[in-house]
Phi, psi and omega in degrees: 000131180277147181297330182294341179271352178216106184280121176259119184248115179267120182210160176282123182236122173279115187279110178247089185294341180293347177300334180299330187230018182303315182297325183282325185272050182297332181266004186291183003283163180246134177269118186270330180068197180082180184248158176105152178283190184238149170219232185288148172248147177223129179256129173271108184291344181277305182274345185064030174269134177253122181261126185235121180283135183225058172071301182234002181203168178240123176266148183236125180234160174283122185291343181265327182252339184081002181282149180291134177258323182175186183214135177252109185274179173058055176232073187299121180068036183301138176247302188223168180228130176241145184239132175242083186301326183294340177250001179066030184231151172239159185224134184236130177272120181257096189299315184287333184266342183069036181227169170237122175277139175248127182228160180277127183293334181275314184266342185066014179277139177289129181264325186189168169231141176238151182284132174248199175274203181272124179059063174298133187239261178298146180214141180212159173253128179255113184294328185293326182255351183061035181234151173258139180239122175254127184260117190264110187293324185274325181268359174057051178206179178230135178261125178262132183237130174292115187293328181281315183277335183073030180238156180287127181266340180160180181229139178248121178283134180247166187277354182185204185277114179284147174244241182278158181218153177221157178245143173274357179062020178230013177115015175220140174239139182242138183220136173287135171256097194298313186282349179250357185052053182228167174232127180246145174253132184243140171270112185286347178269315179278346181058056178211156175281127181271314184208156174222135181233145176286145177248001180300143015278010173298131178248136176048061179299132182239281180297147180214128178235156182231136170256098186291326182295319182258004178052060176230147176244147179231116183253131175277127186253142181293332180268018169061037176288000000 
């Protein structure tokens, strides 16, 4: 794929995750309580459940009322949550443990854990390949998991430390390579890197958003470009 067919725009983005549920939280803000820091949030648009990572567990709240729905324990160093609604499963990246938890979207019960690389961080479900991808910050690779079977499909070696990633849902996944100030495109079916582009003068790109209709990417840069 040529870069001219996909415009990558590196810009400073203030990540306001509450935008996902601003319309629903008309009566907010809501005090969630509990222990642990925060990382990625994931909204299930079907059930209206909001999944919030809290260091060692994931709390689940109703996005419309703010009421607690449940808690998913035993997720050491949790970073992100990916949802595969068509299989009724969710996937959690456990950074300190080097695993991905698989849980039932209806019961919130953990079904299994699979081994990932070192320090899995960002995680996403790619509809085109029916696979979940966990991006491992310390081992500089990505673990592909068959979402239906719950088994590891393979590993993709990356050129540096991956940060956030997004899918175009048409056969390409894009991931920031934070320590190299680069952006890589991955083929989720062949499990290989297709292309890599420099993002400089963007430094340490972290957040990444995609406009699928206009085929644009927006990377958040540490130096506030």
